PASEDO-85236 format. One line per 10 residues: number of its first residue (from 1); their letters; for each residue z, x, y of C-alpha. Coordinates in nm, 4 decimals. Each point is the difference from the previous one (the first is absolute). Layout:
<dovos>
NUM) A) Z:X:Y; ...
</dovos>
This chain:
<dovos>
1) KTGGMQEAED) 0.6977:-2.8141:-4.6380; 0.3844:0.0388:-0.0260; -0.0123:0.3794:0.0613; -0.2292:-0.0679:0.3081; 0.2548:-0.2660:0.1326; 0.2819:0.2545:-0.0380; -0.1805:0.2760:0.1909; -0.0493:-0.2602:0.2802; 0.3832:-0.0527:0.0157; 0.0561:0.3646:0.0103
11) GGLLDDGVPH) -0.2462:0.0513:0.2676; -0.3083:0.0841:-0.1886; -0.3342:-0.1988:-0.0336; -0.0538:-0.3613:-0.0523; -0.1933:-0.0411:-0.3401; -0.1677:-0.3356:0.0936; -0.3675:0.0740:0.0122; -0.1943:0.0872:0.3158; 0.2468:-0.0116:0.2749; -0.1078:-0.2473:0.2773
21) QLGNFFDTDE) 0.0018:0.2520:0.2709; -0.2985:0.1543:-0.1620; -0.2090:-0.3228:0.0370; -0.1892:0.0912:0.2971; -0.1106:0.3012:-0.1745; -0.0652:-0.1132:-0.3565; -0.1087:-0.3679:0.0294; -0.1468:-0.0115:-0.3601; -0.0242:0.2436:-0.2851; -0.3755:0.0385:0.0842
31) GRSEVNLDLF) 0.0852:0.0882:0.3540; 0.2485:0.2682:-0.1176; -0.2387:0.2811:0.0613; 0.0716:0.3764:0.0720; -0.0667:-0.0921:0.3752; 0.3011:-0.2459:0.0046; 0.2076:0.2273:-0.1992; -0.0677:0.2940:0.2241; 0.0624:-0.2115:0.3126; 0.3270:-0.1292:-0.1312
41) LWRVYDYYVQ) 0.1220:0.3231:-0.1198; -0.0732:0.1757:0.3352; 0.1911:-0.2725:0.1940; 0.2975:0.0367:-0.2305; -0.0222:0.3819:0.0678; -0.0456:-0.0412:0.3717; 0.2971:-0.2214:0.0041; 0.2077:0.2559:-0.1639; -0.1142:0.2647:0.2393; 0.0807:-0.2249:0.3021
51) KGFVCAVVSG) 0.3432:-0.0783:-0.1469; 0.0047:-0.3752:0.0003; -0.1297:-0.2879:0.1957; 0.2117:0.0535:0.3242; -0.0942:0.3772:0.0272; -0.3657:-0.0882:-0.0444; -0.0166:-0.2845:0.2502; 0.1955:0.2249:0.2563; -0.2433:0.2915:-0.0627; -0.2964:-0.2097:0.0462
61) IANLIVTGFV) 0.1492:-0.1230:0.3476; 0.1074:0.3439:0.1038; -0.3741:0.1209:-0.0620; -0.1023:-0.2999:0.2088; 0.2089:0.1006:0.2789; -0.1142:0.3635:-0.0043; -0.3419:-0.0865:0.0115; 0.0480:-0.2646:0.2803; 0.2126:0.2517:0.1910; -0.2476:0.2659:-0.0006
71) ILFSAFLVTY) -0.2751:-0.2303:0.1138; 0.1822:-0.1668:0.2881; 0.2027:0.3038:0.0975; -0.3140:0.2036:0.0496; -0.1769:-0.2600:0.1924; 0.2972:-0.0095:0.2306; -0.0193:0.3645:0.0543; -0.3549:0.0121:0.0616; -0.0199:-0.3146:0.2354; 0.3292:-0.0456:0.1823
81) IDYPLLVDTN) 0.1010:0.3200:0.1239; -0.1531:0.1759:0.3023; 0.0300:0.3686:-0.0999; -0.1081:0.1526:0.3214; 0.2570:-0.1795:0.1798; 0.2596:0.0997:-0.2547; -0.0888:0.3735:0.0437; 0.0103:-0.0285:0.3771; 0.3475:-0.1855:0.0134; 0.1707:0.0664:-0.3362
91) DIQKALLPVE) 0.1037:-0.3669:0.0248; -0.0760:-0.2119:-0.3147; 0.0898:-0.3189:0.1835; -0.2573:0.0448:0.2599; -0.2569:0.1166:-0.2586; 0.0243:-0.3099:-0.2074; -0.2845:-0.2553:0.0611; 0.0398:-0.3810:-0.0398; -0.0529:-0.1189:-0.3511; -0.3057:-0.2037:0.0326
101) LKSLHPITIV) -0.2795:-0.0579:-0.2460; -0.2746:0.0190:0.2553; 0.1091:0.3675:0.0484; -0.1253:0.0843:-0.3361; -0.3000:0.2178:0.0033; -0.3051:-0.1373:-0.2170; 0.0101:0.3079:-0.2300; 0.3770:-0.0618:-0.0522; -0.0705:-0.3655:-0.0620; -0.2590:0.1010:-0.2881
111) FLAFFLIGWA) 0.2519:0.2405:-0.1420; 0.2934:-0.2607:0.0114; -0.2270:-0.2596:-0.1521; -0.1051:0.2193:-0.2944; 0.3610:0.1030:-0.0806; 0.1311:-0.3661:0.0441; -0.2349:-0.1113:-0.2559; 0.1372:0.2586:-0.2505; 0.3379:-0.0826:0.0886; -0.0766:-0.3797:-0.0738
121) TQLLHLFSNI) -0.1567:0.0969:-0.3318; 0.3200:0.1875:-0.0887; 0.2152:-0.3028:0.0871; -0.2104:-0.2284:-0.2093; 0.0402:0.2609:-0.2886; 0.3784:-0.0037:0.0615; 0.0021:-0.3660:-0.0599; -0.1777:0.0190:-0.3185; 0.2055:0.2925:-0.1089; 0.3180:-0.1876:0.0529
131) RDKREISLFY) -0.1161:-0.2964:-0.2273; -0.0898:0.2558:-0.2810; 0.3426:0.1807:0.0487; 0.1707:-0.3349:-0.0384; -0.1659:-0.0556:-0.3477; 0.0796:0.3423:-0.1166; 0.3495:-0.0339:0.1245; 0.0385:-0.3052:-0.2372; -0.1515:0.1922:-0.2801; 0.2686:0.2704:0.0549
141) TQTLRISDVR) 0.3014:-0.2165:0.0196; -0.0999:-0.2841:-0.2365; -0.2020:0.1894:-0.2737; 0.1296:0.3661:0.0280; 0.3367:-0.0815:0.1137; 0.0090:0.2423:0.2634; 0.1505:-0.0656:0.3459; -0.1319:0.1680:0.3050; 0.3488:0.1644:0.0407; -0.0202:0.1757:-0.3465
151) LQTMEWSGIV) -0.3599:0.0739:0.0559; 0.1122:0.2482:0.2865; 0.1374:0.2431:-0.2782; -0.2106:-0.0811:-0.2807; -0.2609:0.2612:-0.1765; -0.3472:-0.1219:-0.0328; 0.0099:0.0835:-0.3721; 0.2841:-0.2583:-0.0346; -0.2342:-0.2643:0.1466; -0.2796:0.0918:-0.2364
161) EKLIRVPRLC) 0.2319:-0.0408:-0.2929; 0.0730:-0.3572:0.1027; -0.3559:-0.0580:0.0972; -0.1744:0.0953:-0.3172; 0.2358:-0.2585:-0.1918; -0.1325:-0.2860:0.2103; -0.1723:-0.2284:-0.2637; -0.3701:-0.0634:0.0131; -0.0486:0.2293:0.3130; -0.2952:0.1294:-0.1839
171) IVKDQLTPLD) -0.1966:-0.2290:-0.2345; -0.1771:0.2916:-0.1855; 0.2842:0.2157:-0.0818; 0.3229:-0.1115:-0.1353; 0.1915:0.2189:0.2458; -0.0937:0.2210:0.2665; 0.1226:0.3649:0.0151; 0.1306:0.1940:0.2953; -0.3363:0.1903:-0.0023; -0.1865:-0.3288:0.0141
181) VTNCIMRREN) 0.1933:-0.1193:0.2944; -0.0380:0.3235:0.2060; -0.3754:0.0012:-0.0944; -0.0417:-0.3557:0.1377; 0.1705:0.0882:0.3250; -0.1798:0.3217:0.0528; -0.3349:-0.0673:-0.1369; -0.2066:0.0868:0.3098; 0.2300:0.2754:0.0982; -0.0301:0.1774:-0.3127
191) YLIALFNMNI) -0.3670:0.0199:0.0346; 0.0492:0.1432:0.3476; 0.2279:0.2695:-0.1328; -0.2471:0.1037:-0.2506; -0.2773:0.0101:0.2691; 0.2058:0.2461:0.2008; 0.1272:0.2033:-0.3027; -0.3505:0.0421:-0.1328; -0.1471:0.0794:0.3378; -0.2635:-0.2744:-0.0250
201) VAFRLPLPFF) -0.0177:-0.0609:0.3763; -0.0129:0.2740:0.2667; 0.0661:-0.1200:0.3524; -0.2187:0.2706:0.1571; -0.1081:0.0032:0.3780; -0.3629:-0.0676:0.0126; -0.0597:0.2198:0.2960; -0.1873:0.3383:0.0118; 0.2156:0.3053:-0.0521; 0.3033:-0.2163:-0.0830
211) NRYTVFTKTL) -0.1193:-0.1645:-0.3167; 0.2230:0.2236:-0.2169; 0.3029:-0.1643:0.1658; 0.1774:-0.2941:-0.1461; 0.1806:-0.2659:0.2193; 0.2080:-0.2542:-0.1821; 0.2401:-0.2202:0.1861; 0.1742:-0.3437:-0.0111; -0.3097:-0.1490:0.1721; -0.2270:0.1266:-0.2794
221) EWSMDLVISS) 0.2388:-0.0941:-0.2729; 0.0263:-0.3681:0.1286; -0.3965:-0.0038:0.0272; -0.0712:0.1239:-0.3410; 0.2550:-0.2230:-0.1497; -0.1490:-0.3062:0.1814; -0.3420:0.0858:-0.1207; 0.0927:0.0677:-0.3528; 0.2341:-0.3033:-0.0230; -0.2720:-0.2333:0.1229
231) CVFKSSILSP) -0.2975:0.1456:-0.1860; 0.1225:0.1237:-0.3112; 0.2989:-0.2406:-0.0701; 0.0192:-0.3775:-0.0084; 0.3539:-0.0652:0.1128; 0.1703:0.2718:-0.1907; -0.2440:0.0074:-0.3190; -0.2851:0.2372:-0.0288; -0.3296:-0.2011:0.0489; -0.2070:-0.0204:-0.3270
241) DVLHPDKKEA) -0.3043:0.1240:0.1953; 0.1523:0.3394:0.0427; 0.0394:0.0542:-0.3640; -0.3464:-0.1309:-0.0768; -0.2374:0.3221:-0.0455; -0.3112:-0.1951:0.0962; 0.1751:-0.0972:0.3496; 0.1103:0.3554:0.1002; -0.2474:0.0359:0.2696; 0.0568:-0.3495:0.1398
251) VAARLRWRFR) 0.3616:0.0689:0.0284; -0.0541:0.3373:0.1469; -0.2324:-0.1488:0.2559; 0.2672:-0.2581:0.0812; 0.2654:0.2489:0.0616; -0.2370:0.2094:0.2114; -0.0749:-0.2914:0.2155; 0.3638:-0.0729:0.0431; 0.1039:0.3243:0.0751; -0.2688:0.0156:0.2878
261) ALGVLSLIFC) 0.0733:-0.3407:0.1217; 0.3664:0.0776:0.0234; -0.0840:0.3342:0.1817; -0.2116:-0.1871:0.2589; 0.2784:-0.2474:0.0497; 0.2585:0.2821:0.0199; -0.2287:0.1464:0.2776; -0.0133:-0.3179:0.1943; 0.3661:-0.0646:0.0114; 0.1183:0.3468:0.0142
271) PFVLAFLLLY) 0.1034:-0.0290:0.3656; 0.2367:-0.2739:-0.0890; 0.1406:0.1759:-0.2913; 0.0344:0.3262:0.1861; 0.1701:-0.1739:0.2784; 0.2635:-0.1541:-0.2198; 0.0699:0.2984:-0.2150; 0.0615:0.2150:0.3136; 0.2446:-0.2546:0.1507; 0.1663:-0.0519:-0.3356
281) LFFRYGEEIK) 0.0588:0.3776:-0.0586; 0.1094:0.0300:0.3738; 0.2594:-0.2664:-0.0607; 0.0998:0.1310:-0.3368; 0.0403:0.3658:0.0653; 0.0149:0.0328:0.3769; 0.3770:0.0068:-0.0054; 0.0157:0.2415:-0.2979; -0.2521:0.2394:0.1619; 0.2206:0.0245:0.3197
291) NRPSNTLGSR) 0.3361:0.0309:-0.1733; -0.0841:0.1671:-0.3303; -0.3440:0.1694:0.0437; 0.0482:0.2508:-0.2812; 0.0655:-0.2976:-0.2378; -0.3085:-0.1940:0.1088; -0.2560:0.2608:0.1082; 0.1329:0.3163:-0.1659; 0.0832:-0.1499:-0.3262; -0.2421:-0.0494:-0.3096
301) QWSPLAKWKF) -0.0611:-0.3007:-0.2238; -0.2249:-0.0881:-0.2943; -0.3487:-0.0948:0.0816; -0.1592:-0.3263:-0.1243; -0.2084:0.1978:-0.2399; 0.3026:0.1734:-0.1359; 0.1739:-0.3212:-0.1013; -0.3056:-0.1193:-0.1761; 0.0052:0.3266:-0.1958; 0.3660:-0.0261:-0.0681
311) REFNELPHAF) 0.0033:-0.3523:-0.1027; -0.0058:-0.0583:-0.3880; -0.1524:-0.2578:-0.2055; 0.2140:-0.3207:-0.0471; 0.2359:0.1247:0.2784; 0.1129:-0.2932:0.2120; 0.0262:0.0547:0.3693; 0.3820:-0.0237:0.0219; 0.0268:0.2523:-0.2848; -0.2368:0.2499:0.1829
321) EARMTGSEDV) 0.1853:-0.0435:0.3279; 0.3234:0.0787:-0.1892; -0.1528:0.3129:-0.1574; -0.1229:0.1335:0.2975; 0.3302:-0.0452:0.2033; 0.1287:0.3445:0.0723; -0.3287:0.1695:-0.0932; -0.0686:0.0921:0.3612; 0.3223:0.2040:0.0378; -0.0871:0.2234:-0.3067
331) AEHYVTQFQS) -0.3531:0.0247:0.1059; 0.1072:0.1209:0.3373; 0.2380:0.2463:-0.1631; -0.3072:0.1338:-0.2051; -0.2321:0.0396:0.3252; 0.2906:0.1766:0.1725; -0.0123:0.2698:-0.2511; -0.3095:0.1186:0.1528; 0.1184:0.0125:0.3428; -0.1738:0.2813:0.2196
341) HVLTILARLG) 0.2617:0.2566:0.1081; -0.1921:0.0661:0.3126; -0.0086:-0.3844:0.0871; 0.3729:-0.0075:-0.0744; 0.0733:0.2722:0.2490; -0.1988:-0.1721:0.2757; 0.1615:-0.3302:-0.0733; 0.3456:0.1590:0.0180; -0.1167:0.1657:0.3288; -0.1351:-0.3261:0.1583
351) SFVLGSIVAV) 0.2961:-0.1911:-0.1211; 0.2362:0.2374:0.1714; -0.1746:-0.0146:0.3402; -0.0376:-0.3799:-0.0101; 0.3419:-0.0619:-0.1180; 0.1452:0.2149:0.2844; -0.2102:-0.2050:0.2716; 0.1095:-0.3189:-0.1658; 0.3614:0.1272:-0.0082; -0.0176:0.0552:0.3721
361) LIVAAIVDDD) -0.1346:-0.3300:0.0797; 0.2612:-0.1720:-0.1973; 0.2653:0.1795:0.1654; -0.1695:-0.0850:0.3528; 0.0118:-0.3668:-0.1147; 0.3652:0.0251:-0.0645; 0.0865:0.1389:0.3421; -0.2390:-0.2291:0.1907; -0.1366:-0.2880:-0.1811; -0.2695:-0.0799:0.2621
371) ILTTSHIFHK) -0.1523:0.3633:0.0000; -0.2413:-0.0800:-0.2896; -0.1433:-0.2853:0.1864; -0.0058:0.1438:0.3496; -0.0882:0.3542:-0.0552; -0.3730:0.0851:-0.0554; -0.2098:0.3005:-0.1265; -0.3739:-0.0123:0.0530; 0.0257:-0.3763:0.0528; 0.1935:-0.0818:-0.2888
381) SLLWYLGMFG) 0.3624:-0.0836:-0.0292; 0.2461:0.1936:-0.2009; 0.0396:-0.2921:-0.2320; -0.3619:0.0237:-0.1030; 0.0560:0.3663:-0.0737; 0.3164:-0.0757:-0.2074; -0.2136:-0.2532:-0.2125; -0.3047:0.2535:-0.0294; 0.2180:0.3025:-0.0897; 0.2297:-0.2042:-0.2287
391) TGLALLRGLI) -0.3172:-0.1148:-0.1896; -0.1310:0.3610:-0.0310; 0.3303:0.1162:-0.1110; 0.0244:-0.2404:-0.2695; -0.3561:0.0866:-0.1240; 0.0759:0.3774:0.0076; 0.3313:-0.0562:-0.1912; -0.2031:-0.1886:-0.2761; -0.1855:0.3233:-0.0674; 0.3100:0.2339:-0.0705
401) PKEGEVVNPK) 0.0996:-0.0125:-0.3747; 0.3540:-0.0439:-0.0856; 0.2205:0.3042:-0.0535; 0.0587:0.1197:-0.3291; -0.2861:-0.1954:-0.1929; -0.0942:0.1754:-0.3333; -0.3760:0.0614:-0.0257; -0.1211:-0.1550:-0.3537; -0.3248:-0.1990:0.0486; -0.0324:-0.0716:-0.3759
411) LNLDAVVTHT) 0.3418:-0.1648:-0.0084; -0.0593:-0.1887:0.3047; -0.3476:-0.1225:-0.1069; 0.1459:-0.1151:-0.3225; 0.2601:-0.1870:0.1895; -0.2829:-0.1854:0.1850; -0.1682:-0.0637:-0.3406; 0.3045:-0.1944:-0.1125; -0.0969:-0.2555:0.2733; -0.3841:0.0120:0.0266
421) HYKPDNWVGE) -0.0757:0.0861:-0.3718; -0.2977:0.2005:0.1440; -0.0765:0.3589:-0.0893; -0.3603:0.0991:-0.0651; -0.0657:0.2722:-0.2454; -0.1129:0.2476:0.2784; 0.3342:-0.0197:0.1536; 0.1760:0.1252:-0.3270; 0.1025:0.3417:0.0509; -0.1086:0.0178:0.3572
431) EGTWKVLAEF) 0.2674:-0.2019:0.1762; 0.0817:0.2610:0.2366; -0.3384:0.0638:0.1225; -0.1434:-0.0996:0.3477; -0.3050:-0.1752:-0.1880; 0.2212:-0.2307:-0.1776; 0.2007:-0.0652:0.3233; -0.3331:-0.0912:0.1702; -0.0860:-0.2495:-0.2747; 0.3471:-0.1387:0.0214
441) CELYEYKALV) -0.0089:-0.0350:0.3603; -0.3263:-0.2011:-0.0267; 0.2158:-0.2686:-0.1751; 0.3276:0.0536:0.2076; -0.1285:-0.0063:0.3637; 0.1602:-0.0007:0.3421; 0.0629:-0.3674:0.1136; -0.1766:0.0718:0.3355; -0.3125:0.0857:-0.1969; 0.0228:-0.3028:-0.2201
451) FLRELASILL) 0.0203:-0.2187:0.3184; -0.2782:0.1653:0.1614; -0.2165:-0.0406:-0.3229; 0.0944:-0.3505:-0.0079; -0.1239:-0.0708:0.3648; -0.3123:0.2108:-0.0689; -0.0677:-0.2089:-0.3136; -0.0534:-0.3032:0.2011; -0.3149:0.1691:0.1317; -0.0837:0.2055:-0.3044
461) APLILIFSLG) 0.0664:-0.2686:-0.2659; -0.3215:-0.2041:0.0858; -0.2074:0.3051:-0.0441; 0.1584:0.0808:-0.3367; -0.0320:-0.3587:-0.1143; -0.3680:-0.0172:0.0977; -0.1315:0.3546:-0.0977; 0.2356:0.1184:-0.2561; 0.1470:-0.2826:-0.1898; -0.3091:-0.2017:0.0685
471) SYQVPRDIVD) -0.2310:0.2644:-0.1401; -0.2257:-0.0477:-0.3043; 0.2249:0.2059:-0.2441; 0.3467:-0.0935:0.0766; -0.0135:-0.3794:-0.0945; -0.1790:0.1090:-0.3240; 0.2775:0.2265:-0.0802; 0.2530:-0.2560:0.0702; -0.1766:-0.2507:-0.2399; -0.0399:0.2688:-0.2674
481) FFQNATTNVE) 0.3841:0.0744:0.0267; 0.0897:-0.3729:-0.0390; -0.2310:-0.0252:-0.3076; 0.1426:0.2982:-0.1611; 0.3672:-0.0442:0.0884; 0.0484:-0.3621:-0.0962; 0.1397:-0.1304:-0.3248; 0.0845:-0.3468:-0.1051; 0.3528:-0.0998:-0.1181; 0.0698:-0.3174:-0.1777
491) GIGPMCSCAD) 0.1732:-0.2567:0.2333; -0.0207:0.2301:0.3062; -0.3794:0.0416:0.0315; -0.2055:0.3018:0.1317; 0.2131:0.2778:0.1538; -0.0139:0.3716:0.0698; 0.0025:0.1861:-0.3235; 0.2037:0.2892:0.1641; 0.2893:-0.2430:0.0346; -0.0346:-0.0849:-0.3615
501) FDSGFAKHGS) 0.3127:0.1654:-0.1499; -0.0541:-0.1408:-0.3325; -0.3583:0.1091:-0.0850; -0.1394:0.1863:0.3087; 0.1061:0.3415:-0.0721; -0.2857:0.0716:-0.2660; -0.2485:-0.0472:0.2924; 0.1801:0.1322:0.3131; 0.2850:0.2183:-0.1558; 0.0177:0.3803:-0.0080
511) AAWGASRGGG) 0.1611:0.2190:-0.2910; 0.1317:0.2243:0.2501; 0.2292:-0.2743:0.1269; 0.1113:-0.1094:-0.3442; -0.2699:-0.2613:-0.0743; -0.1152:0.0005:-0.3696; -0.3766:0.0376:0.1285; -0.1692:-0.0207:0.3118; -0.3301:-0.1635:0.1474; -0.3159:0.1476:0.1469
521) CTLKSQHGKM) 0.0335:0.2004:0.3163; -0.1348:-0.2803:0.2285; 0.2628:-0.2438:-0.1321; 0.3242:0.2264:-0.0259; 0.2497:-0.0803:0.2459; 0.0608:0.3052:0.2260; 0.3278:0.2040:0.0096; 0.1408:-0.1865:-0.2908; 0.0336:-0.3277:0.1867; -0.0122:-0.2259:-0.2928
531) EKSFVNFVAH) 0.2426:0.1880:-0.1883; 0.2392:0.0409:0.2834; -0.0309:-0.3728:0.0874; 0.1089:-0.0891:-0.3667; 0.2937:0.2041:0.0131; 0.1269:-0.1444:0.3319; -0.0879:-0.3515:-0.1114; 0.2111:0.0433:-0.3123; 0.2799:0.1548:0.1859; 0.0189:-0.3120:0.2305
541) NPGYRPSAQG) -0.0599:-0.2641:-0.2547; 0.2447:0.0098:-0.2728; -0.1246:-0.3134:-0.1664; -0.3517:0.1652:-0.0520; -0.0860:0.0975:-0.3619; -0.2768:0.2638:0.0292; -0.3019:-0.0072:-0.2506; -0.0756:0.2739:-0.2351; -0.2006:0.1862:0.2496; 0.2905:-0.0070:0.2344
551) QVILKNLHRH) 0.2419:0.1227:-0.2588; -0.2174:0.3110:-0.0518; 0.0748:0.1032:0.3605; 0.3744:-0.0627:-0.0233; 0.0266:0.1967:-0.3234; -0.2052:0.2839:0.1346; 0.2257:0.0249:0.3037; 0.3098:-0.0199:-0.2324; -0.1442:0.2744:-0.2314; -0.0692:0.2202:0.3160
561) IQESPALALR) 0.3901:-0.0331:0.0738; 0.0931:0.0925:-0.3648; -0.2230:0.2814:0.0056; 0.0976:0.1507:0.3294; 0.3623:-0.1363:0.0802; 0.0867:0.2945:0.2061; -0.3219:-0.0474:0.2205; 0.0609:-0.3640:0.0534; 0.3576:0.0344:0.0764; -0.0739:0.2701:0.2605
571) SIDTLTASRG) -0.2612:-0.2160:0.1411; 0.2306:-0.2907:0.0534; 0.3231:0.1980:0.1013; -0.2044:0.2048:0.2513; -0.1531:-0.2987:0.1549; 0.2904:-0.2160:0.0182; 0.1944:0.2826:0.1594; -0.2607:0.0179:0.2594; 0.0502:-0.3757:0.0767; 0.3699:0.0447:0.0209
581) SSLNSTVFTD) 0.0638:-0.1976:-0.2980; 0.1305:0.0600:-0.3631; -0.1308:-0.1005:-0.3432; 0.1913:-0.0059:-0.3079; -0.1643:0.2784:-0.1854; 0.1290:-0.0853:-0.3353; -0.2796:-0.2273:-0.0628; -0.1976:0.2960:-0.1151; 0.2907:0.1829:-0.1868; -0.0180:-0.2519:-0.2963
591) LSFTEPDRVR) -0.3695:-0.0706:-0.0655; 0.0728:-0.2467:-0.2662; 0.0898:-0.2766:0.2441; 0.2232:-0.1768:-0.2463; 0.2267:-0.1874:0.2603; -0.0932:-0.3692:-0.0885; 0.0754:-0.1031:0.3671; -0.2652:0.2287:0.1324; -0.2792:-0.1004:-0.2365; -0.2004:-0.3067:0.0563
601) SSILDSPEAS) -0.1526:-0.0153:-0.3357; -0.0878:-0.3820:0.0515; -0.2486:0.1023:0.2733; -0.1492:0.3301:-0.1312; -0.0962:0.0901:-0.3388; 0.1293:0.3535:0.0646; 0.3948:-0.0049:0.0618; -0.0434:0.3587:0.1320; -0.2696:-0.0910:0.2509; 0.1814:-0.2982:0.1111
611) SLFETLSGGD) 0.3127:0.1903:0.0949; -0.1874:0.1810:0.2556; -0.0153:-0.3096:0.2264; 0.3665:-0.0780:-0.0479; 0.1107:0.3430:0.1198; -0.2545:0.1300:0.2474; -0.1226:-0.1436:0.3299; -0.3647:-0.0605:0.0626; -0.0427:0.3061:0.2120; 0.1520:0.2227:-0.2660
621) LQILHQRYHE) -0.2228:-0.1555:-0.2681; -0.3044:0.0790:0.2014; 0.0932:0.3673:0.0494; 0.0414:0.0240:-0.3800; -0.3384:-0.1606:-0.0402; -0.1376:0.2611:0.2492; 0.1514:0.2805:-0.1914; -0.1542:-0.1288:-0.3156; -0.3427:-0.0108:0.1753; 0.0481:0.3510:0.1324
631) SMLSSGTNTA) 0.0938:0.1227:-0.3563; -0.3204:-0.1595:-0.1471; -0.2010:0.1676:0.2743; 0.1592:0.3353:-0.0573; -0.0733:-0.0398:-0.3819; -0.3631:-0.0767:0.0704; 0.0251:-0.3539:-0.1418; -0.3128:-0.1890:0.0457; 0.0418:-0.2541:0.2854; -0.2264:-0.2493:-0.1488
</dovos>
């Protein structure tokens, strides 16, 4: 008790039983179930992500304003401007109509009513959210002794270290671990990551001649998450019916019905959703398309499917976003390695011609600032041509690679892997082929294509929900997956066994990625997802003590560096040079790792393995892990 009070004085935890701020979540010991624990930990994490009470409230208000602005401004543009008169007179004052409710068209009234109902629902949610945030704010300040100012610069791992020391947070276990906390927060998301990793669900177009194509967008992501959350889970805990073998068909039938019902509802409301999405994209990207077309239409981004393939088990959203920061720059560098020389020549030709015309128009505007608006060619002003030619010039220049770039696809793809942690076996040794580039570009797509697919999915999503996800077999496969990929952890409840880093490697691991043994082919995580996730988790959670199964992976990785120090050193040095950074190479010169300040022996049983996390970044560790896997493949090691 004395030690707890001293910690409180030093800004630590208050050791006085269950804090009163948790009362609304844990009213009684009997009520302190996994559901309540998940809800509480998620709100603690969400408060951290939003950086405090004030930021959370301001963010909610800003979202309300954005939604309301899109609704009202769109209604104004549609109703209160006489566009034929504006075209004839070019006078916006004359084209403006009186703002009167009776001027609204019946169809506009229907759209407005639909959107305003959604806006009012969002407002009520904000009020509820403010109350919850206030409770969590008291928990942070009075129990964890963390102010909102300090929260701005704290790492999540530091908050977890304080959180797991809160007394009686879990009545089944004496103390939660960082892995327990993360599993509670990501209970549902871990299942979704495994669904995508094991290719359980395919979003195929149910159309003749197009059924071999898959379409996955944010709309389908939200739809699938909604159905699974409402049907498979109760709050955040897996429903007991899902795990009951005799109820498999009933759960599958319920999933099938909900997929189809959501598909029908999506079809009914698709005009409203399509209208709102079009308006939002126009307001959001219209200015960028005009002023920076090459950065909007000519640039690429990771597709929604790619992000789910890259996401790792027990990787919280803020950590994933931080890992992906900068990934698009190195991905773009890899893609430009395959630039067509003919296309480059034509782009240079076009940019020279358009650049010359734009230069002449700019000089003319300097001489006479009215010439751009008063002079016309083919009934279009010179100002219009300046805008069109400037946009075309920007797009063409985006197709021209930088001078003096060194062509090294393997090096550049490895630089991408430090961010994505994704490199299928069929890419190994084929980094410079057009086949790998085509597969890579399926994940790293043009933004314009992503926007068009999002718009098209408003019409296609109902078909996929009704006929593909709502088919006879897909719901059965989903239920089979949940039954086979679930384990029960004391104090935590049922969770995805792929995210169980304490004992899950025996079921889902692969010897080719350093695990001691592997599971059956139908259960094995693809592309070393579980092992990579484990290495990433240990690197970002210094307070986590891996189990014996996890120690095997770390020791195998360290043994690989000991046996091939030159290869490991060359991999890291070459990679960091490509990123324009440097790394202290002496970490590999003395493989005994005897310096005590670089050995976290209190965390890991192997000081040699623990020193890896003290010296290398997460991306460098992933490259070493990838090299270990490639050496296993080349030696013919059984991947099972």
